C-alpha positions as CSV (number, residue, x, y, z in Angstrom):
1,V,-25.4,2.7,-15.9
2,T,-27.1,3.0,-19.2
3,K,-29.6,5.2,-17.5
4,S,-27.0,7.5,-16.0
5,P,-27.5,11.2,-17.0
6,T,-24.7,13.3,-18.4
7,P,-22.9,14.9,-15.4
8,R,-23.5,18.7,-14.8
9,F,-20.0,19.6,-16.0
10,D,-21.4,23.2,-16.5
11,L,-21.4,23.6,-12.7
12,L,-17.6,23.2,-12.6
13,T,-15.0,26.0,-12.7
14,F,-12.4,24.0,-14.6
15,K,-9.4,26.1,-13.6
16,N,-9.9,24.8,-10.1
17,Y,-9.3,21.2,-11.1
18,L,-6.3,19.3,-12.2
19,H,-8.5,17.1,-14.4
20,V,-12.1,16.0,-14.9
21,G,-13.5,12.6,-14.5
22,V,-15.9,10.5,-16.7
23,Q,-17.0,6.9,-16.3
24,F,-17.4,4.1,-18.8
25,S,-17.8,1.0,-16.6
26,R,-18.6,-0.1,-13.1
27,G,-17.6,-3.2,-11.3
28,C,-14.6,-5.6,-11.5
29,P,-14.5,-9.3,-12.4
30,F,-11.8,-10.2,-9.8
31,N,-12.2,-11.2,-6.2
32,C,-9.5,-9.5,-4.1
33,E,-10.2,-10.1,-0.4
34,F,-9.4,-6.6,0.8
35,C,-11.4,-4.7,-2.0
36,D,-14.7,-3.1,-1.5
37,I,-15.4,-2.3,-5.1
38,I,-16.8,-5.8,-5.8
39,E,-19.0,-5.5,-2.7
40,L,-20.3,-2.1,-3.8
41,Y,-20.6,-2.5,-7.6
42,G,-20.4,-6.3,-8.2
43,R,-18.2,-8.6,-10.2
44,V,-20.0,-8.3,-13.5
45,P,-18.8,-5.0,-15.1
46,R,-21.6,-3.0,-16.6
47,T,-20.9,-0.3,-19.2
48,K,-22.4,2.8,-20.6
49,T,-23.2,2.9,-24.3
50,N,-20.7,4.5,-26.6
51,A,-23.2,7.2,-27.3
52,Q,-23.5,8.1,-23.6
53,V,-19.7,8.5,-23.2
54,M,-19.5,10.5,-26.4
55,A,-22.3,12.8,-25.1
56,E,-20.3,13.5,-22.0
57,L,-17.1,14.2,-24.0
58,D,-19.1,16.4,-26.3
59,T,-20.4,18.4,-23.3
60,L,-16.9,18.9,-22.0
61,Y,-15.7,19.9,-25.4
62,A,-18.5,22.4,-25.9
63,L,-17.8,23.9,-22.5
64,G,-14.3,24.6,-23.6
65,Y,-12.5,22.1,-21.5
66,R,-9.2,20.7,-22.9
67,G,-6.5,18.4,-21.5
68,H,-6.5,15.6,-19.0
69,V,-9.7,13.5,-18.6
70,D,-9.6,10.6,-16.1
71,F,-11.8,7.5,-16.7
72,V,-12.6,6.8,-13.1
73,D,-13.5,3.1,-13.7
74,D,-12.1,0.8,-11.1
75,N,-10.9,-1.5,-13.8
76,L,-11.4,-0.2,-17.3
77,I,-10.5,-3.6,-18.8
78,G,-12.9,-5.5,-16.6
79,N,-15.2,-6.0,-19.6
80,K,-12.8,-6.3,-22.5
81,K,-15.4,-7.1,-25.1
82,A,-17.2,-3.8,-24.5
83,L,-14.0,-1.9,-24.3
84,R,-12.8,-3.2,-27.6
85,Q,-16.0,-1.9,-29.2
86,F,-15.7,1.5,-27.4
87,L,-12.0,2.4,-28.1
88,P,-12.3,2.7,-31.9
89,A,-15.3,5.0,-31.4
90,L,-13.3,7.0,-28.9
91,T,-10.4,7.2,-31.4
92,D,-12.7,8.4,-34.2
93,W,-14.2,11.0,-31.9
94,M,-10.7,12.3,-30.9
95,R,-9.7,12.6,-34.6
96,E,-12.8,14.5,-35.5
97,K,-12.3,16.9,-32.6
98,N,-8.5,17.3,-33.3
99,S,-7.3,15.5,-30.1
100,P,-8.6,17.8,-27.3
101,F,-8.1,15.3,-24.5
102,E,-5.7,12.8,-23.1
103,F,-6.8,10.1,-20.8
104,S,-5.8,8.2,-17.6
105,T,-7.5,5.3,-15.9
106,E,-7.1,2.2,-13.6
107,A,-6.6,-1.3,-15.0
108,S,-5.4,-4.7,-13.8
109,I,-1.9,-5.9,-14.7
110,N,-3.3,-8.5,-17.1
111,L,-3.6,-5.6,-19.6
112,A,0.0,-6.4,-20.4
113,D,-1.2,-9.8,-21.9
114,D,-3.2,-8.0,-24.6
115,P,-1.0,-6.1,-27.0
116,A,-3.9,-5.2,-29.3
117,L,-5.9,-3.7,-26.4
118,M,-2.8,-1.7,-25.2
119,Q,-2.4,-0.4,-28.8
120,A,-6.0,0.6,-29.0
121,M,-5.8,2.5,-25.7
122,S,-2.6,4.3,-26.9
123,E,-4.2,5.3,-30.2
124,A,-7.2,6.6,-28.2
125,N,-4.7,8.9,-26.3
126,F,-4.5,7.1,-23.0
127,F,-1.2,8.1,-21.5
128,T,-1.2,6.5,-18.0
129,I,-2.8,3.8,-15.9
130,F,-2.9,3.0,-12.2
131,V,-2.3,-0.7,-11.4
132,G,-2.8,-2.4,-8.0
133,I,0.4,-4.5,-7.7
134,E,0.0,-4.7,-3.8
135,S,2.9,-7.2,-3.2
136,P,5.7,-8.9,-5.2
137,D,5.2,-12.0,-3.1
138,A,3.2,-14.7,-4.9
139,D,2.0,-16.4,-1.7
140,T,0.6,-13.1,-0.5
141,L,-1.1,-12.5,-3.8
142,V,-2.7,-15.9,-3.7
143,S,-3.8,-15.6,-0.1
144,T,-5.5,-12.3,-0.8
145,Q,-7.1,-13.7,-3.9
146,K,-5.3,-11.4,-6.4
147,K,-4.2,-14.3,-8.6
148,Q,-4.2,-12.2,-11.8
149,N,-0.9,-10.8,-10.6
150,T,0.7,-14.2,-10.2
151,R,2.3,-16.5,-12.9
152,R,4.0,-13.5,-14.5
153,S,7.1,-11.3,-14.2
154,L,5.8,-8.1,-12.9
155,A,8.7,-6.2,-14.3
156,E,8.2,-7.6,-17.8
157,S,4.4,-6.9,-17.6
158,V,5.0,-3.3,-16.6
159,H,7.6,-2.8,-19.3
160,K,5.3,-4.0,-21.9
161,I,2.8,-1.4,-20.8
162,Y,5.5,1.3,-21.1
163,Q,6.4,0.1,-24.6
164,A,2.8,0.5,-25.6
165,G,3.0,4.2,-24.6
166,L,1.3,4.1,-21.2
167,F,3.2,4.9,-18.0
168,V,2.3,3.1,-14.8
169,N,1.4,4.3,-11.4
170,A,1.0,1.5,-8.8
171,G,-0.3,0.7,-5.4
172,F,1.5,-1.4,-2.8
173,I,0.3,-2.7,0.5
174,L,2.0,-3.9,3.7
175,G,0.4,-5.8,6.6
176,F,-0.9,-9.0,5.0
177,D,-1.1,-12.1,7.2
178,S,1.0,-14.1,4.7
179,E,4.1,-11.9,5.1
180,K,7.0,-14.0,6.3
181,G,9.6,-11.8,8.0
182,S,10.7,-8.5,6.5
183,V,9.1,-7.7,3.1
184,A,10.9,-4.3,2.6
185,R,13.7,-5.5,0.4
186,G,11.4,-7.5,-1.9
187,M,9.1,-4.5,-2.3
188,I,11.9,-2.1,-3.0
189,E,13.5,-4.5,-5.5
190,C,10.1,-4.9,-7.2
191,I,9.6,-1.1,-7.5
192,E,13.1,-0.7,-8.9
193,D,12.8,-3.6,-11.3
194,T,9.5,-2.3,-12.7
195,A,10.8,1.3,-12.8
196,I,7.5,2.7,-11.4
197,P,8.2,6.2,-10.2
198,I,4.9,7.0,-8.5
199,C,4.2,4.3,-5.9
200,M,1.2,4.6,-3.6
201,V,2.6,2.5,-0.7
202,G,0.2,2.0,2.3
203,L,-0.8,-0.1,5.2
204,L,-3.6,-2.8,4.8
205,Y,-6.9,-1.5,6.1
206,A,-10.0,-3.6,6.6
207,L,-12.7,-1.7,4.7
208,P,-16.4,-2.1,5.7
209,N,-18.2,-5.1,4.3
210,T,-15.3,-6.7,2.6
211,Q,-14.2,-10.3,2.7
212,L,-11.2,-9.3,4.7
213,T,-13.3,-7.5,7.3
214,R,-15.7,-10.4,7.6
215,R,-12.8,-12.9,8.1
216,L,-11.0,-10.7,10.7
217,D,-14.3,-10.3,12.6
218,R,-14.8,-14.0,12.7
219,E,-11.3,-14.4,14.1
220,G,-11.9,-11.6,16.7
221,R,-9.1,-9.5,15.3
222,L,-10.8,-6.2,14.3
223,T,-9.9,-3.2,16.4
224,L,-11.4,0.2,16.6
225,P,-9.0,3.1,17.0
226,D,-9.0,5.3,20.1
227,D,-9.6,9.0,19.8
228,A,-5.8,9.8,19.5
229,D,-5.5,7.3,16.6
230,R,-8.5,8.8,14.9
231,T,-7.1,12.3,14.9
232,Q,-3.6,11.1,14.0
233,G,-4.7,9.5,10.8
234,L,-7.0,12.4,9.8
235,G,-6.1,13.4,6.2
236,D,-3.3,10.9,6.0
237,Q,-4.5,7.6,4.6
238,C,-0.9,6.3,4.5
239,T,-0.5,5.9,8.3
240,A,-4.1,5.1,9.3
241,G,-4.1,1.4,8.4
242,L,-3.8,-1.8,10.3
243,N,-7.1,-1.5,12.1
244,F,-6.8,-5.1,13.2
245,V,-4.5,-7.3,15.2
246,T,-1.7,-8.2,12.9
247,S,-0.2,-11.6,12.4
248,R,3.4,-10.3,12.7
249,P,4.6,-7.6,15.0
250,R,3.2,-4.2,14.2
251,R,6.6,-2.7,14.8
252,A,8.1,-4.9,12.1
253,I,5.4,-3.9,9.6
254,L,5.8,-0.2,10.3
255,S,9.6,-0.5,10.1
256,D,9.3,-2.2,6.7
257,Y,7.0,0.5,5.5
258,K,9.4,3.2,6.6
259,A,12.3,1.5,4.9
260,V,10.3,1.2,1.6
261,L,9.5,4.9,1.6
262,E,13.0,6.0,2.5
263,A,14.4,3.9,-0.3
264,V,12.0,4.6,-3.2
265,Y,11.5,8.3,-2.6
266,A,15.2,9.1,-2.1
267,P,15.8,11.6,-5.0
268,G,18.4,9.4,-6.8
269,A,16.1,6.4,-6.8
270,F,13.0,8.3,-7.8
271,F,14.6,10.3,-10.7
272,G,16.5,7.2,-11.8
273,R,13.2,5.4,-12.3
274,V,11.8,8.4,-14.2
275,R,14.8,8.3,-16.5
276,R,14.3,4.6,-17.2
277,V,10.6,5.1,-18.0
278,G,11.5,8.0,-20.2
279,R,13.6,5.7,-22.3
280,M,11.0,3.0,-22.6
281,L,7.8,5.0,-23.1
282,D,6.6,4.9,-26.8
283,C,4.8,8.2,-27.5
284,T,4.3,7.5,-31.2
285,H,0.5,7.9,-31.0
286,R,0.4,10.7,-28.5
287,R,-1.2,13.9,-29.6
288,L,-2.9,16.8,-27.7
289,E,-4.0,20.0,-29.3
290,L,-4.5,22.8,-26.9
291,P,-5.8,26.4,-27.5
292,R,-3.1,29.0,-27.6
293,S,-4.2,30.4,-24.3
294,M,-3.8,27.0,-22.7
295,E,-0.4,26.5,-24.4
296,W,0.7,29.7,-22.7
297,Q,-0.5,28.3,-19.4
298,E,1.4,25.1,-20.0
299,L,4.5,27.1,-20.8
300,K,4.2,29.1,-17.6
301,S,3.7,25.8,-15.6
302,S,6.9,24.4,-17.2
303,W,8.9,27.5,-16.1
304,R,7.5,27.2,-12.6
305,L,8.6,23.6,-12.5
306,F,12.1,24.6,-13.7
307,W,12.2,27.2,-11.0
308,Q,11.0,24.9,-8.2
309,M,13.4,22.1,-9.2
310,T,16.5,24.1,-9.8
311,V,16.2,27.0,-7.4
312,A,13.5,26.6,-4.7
313,K,14.3,22.9,-4.3
314,G,17.9,23.1,-5.2
315,G,18.6,19.7,-3.6
316,V,17.2,17.9,-6.6
317,R,18.7,20.3,-9.2
318,H,21.3,17.7,-10.4
319,E,18.8,14.9,-10.7
320,F,16.3,17.1,-12.5
321,W,18.7,18.3,-15.3
322,K,20.2,14.9,-15.6
323,T,16.7,13.5,-16.2
324,V,15.8,16.2,-18.7
325,L,19.0,15.8,-20.7
326,D,18.6,12.0,-20.7
327,C,15.1,12.2,-22.1
328,L,16.1,14.7,-24.8
329,V,18.9,12.4,-25.9
330,H,17.1,9.1,-25.8
331,N,13.3,9.8,-26.3
332,R,12.4,13.5,-26.6
333,Q,8.8,12.7,-27.4
334,A,8.4,11.5,-23.8
335,L,9.6,14.8,-22.3
336,P,6.1,16.1,-21.4
337,Y,5.4,13.0,-19.4
338,V,8.8,12.9,-17.8
339,L,8.3,16.5,-16.7
340,M,4.9,15.5,-15.4
341,M,6.4,12.6,-13.3
342,M,9.1,14.9,-12.0
343,A,6.6,17.6,-11.1
344,L,4.8,15.1,-8.8
345,Y,8.0,14.8,-6.8
346,L,7.4,18.3,-5.5
347,H,4.5,16.7,-3.5
348,L,5.8,13.1,-3.2
349,G,9.2,14.1,-1.8
350,P,8.0,16.2,1.1
351,F,4.9,14.0,1.8
352,S,7.1,10.8,2.0
353,R,9.2,12.6,4.6
354,H,6.1,13.5,6.5
355,V,4.8,9.9,6.5
356,I,8.3,8.6,7.5
357,A,8.3,11.0,10.5
358,Q,4.7,9.8,11.4
359,L,5.8,6.2,11.2
360,Q,8.8,6.8,13.4
361,R,6.6,8.3,16.0
362,Q,4.3,5.3,15.9
363,I,7.2,2.9,16.2
364,D,8.6,4.9,19.2
365,N,5.1,4.9,20.9
366,L,5.0,1.1,20.6
367,G,8.1,0.8,22.9
368,D,9.2,-2.7,23.5
369,V,5.7,-4.1,23.7
370,Q,5.0,-6.8,21.1
371,P,1.4,-7.8,20.3
372,A,0.2,-11.0,21.6
373,A,-0.9,-13.8,19.3
374,F,-4.3,-12.9,18.0
375,P,-7.3,-14.7,19.5
376,V,-9.7,-16.7,17.5
377,R,-13.4,-16.3,18.5
378,L,-15.5,-19.3,17.8
379,D,-18.8,-17.8,19.2
380,R,-19.6,-15.6,16.2
381,P,-21.7,-16.7,13.2
382,K,-19.5,-17.6,10.3
383,A,-21.1,-15.1,7.9
384,A,-21.1,-12.2,10.4
385,A,-20.1,-8.8,8.9
386,V,-19.1,-5.7,10.8
387,A,-18.7,-2.1,9.7
388,V,-15.6,-0.4,11.1
């Protein structure tokens, strides 16, 4: 990655994008069974030089871009030593340029164990991170080799990240072999306890060339979708999972998934979590200086949000104003980020209902048929891999 050229940002029409991406590191030190990142990029994170990243930011700045920049690293804190050397340089660059950007990224939950690193990220103007929580069940986390999420209170860890000024988006997965009975209640309680508004809940999918795919292939459990399934999942990654014979009834997994979505994206639950985040989020170090023309665009966007939430989508009017007023009373510095989270509900609310309807159709199509116990094939080489 030290030989990576500066991207051709000049080819972009920035107004067509919600944000722009840059990359500092590649790879992740962990060993999650279902993850293809470690297969593609390895478990020894490599990083660009500070000068490389600053050159990319300089290019964006010179082209007139301002606002949200996403560090697309799969785990920004995978190489903490390099990151600790990079963040002060990034903070200095931001001060010299009068804070033209604010940053988002992905990181593992063990970020919560490092207050100094969280502080450095906040001072560099990171405002949100995506965390793969996957499951609140410790046995599931161990079985899928995501041990970094165990031996901790997930709620306390997430709240520490909020208190450092970063709000958390998270991923959750259903369909692991280790699930014992219904997992819906535990997942809903975890999402409520952590107060994470934006939850990417999905079905387990065996990606090509992962440890999971190799194991399922050895066990004779991989399945290829028929043509109907292929078209049904097109453009909808949320309902296109479970491309293998599951260890518990597929109907039960789909029903759990439906129950989770119905609970966490009900307006009262979603906006309630936003209010709790708004109270916890420390925005002391947050600063973003936009040109006057962009400030005007931001103001127009805010008015459009007010219109959508209070008139066009009148069903959430009460929750919207309740959340705005709660933030103004308890932590007005967090208001831009509270509005950002609420704006996402304009997509998440309807999309969750779309996925719920798709899940119900899949459940209905299953009828009363329960999957047979999965076979175990002993005739395949132990190290065989298959692309699906």
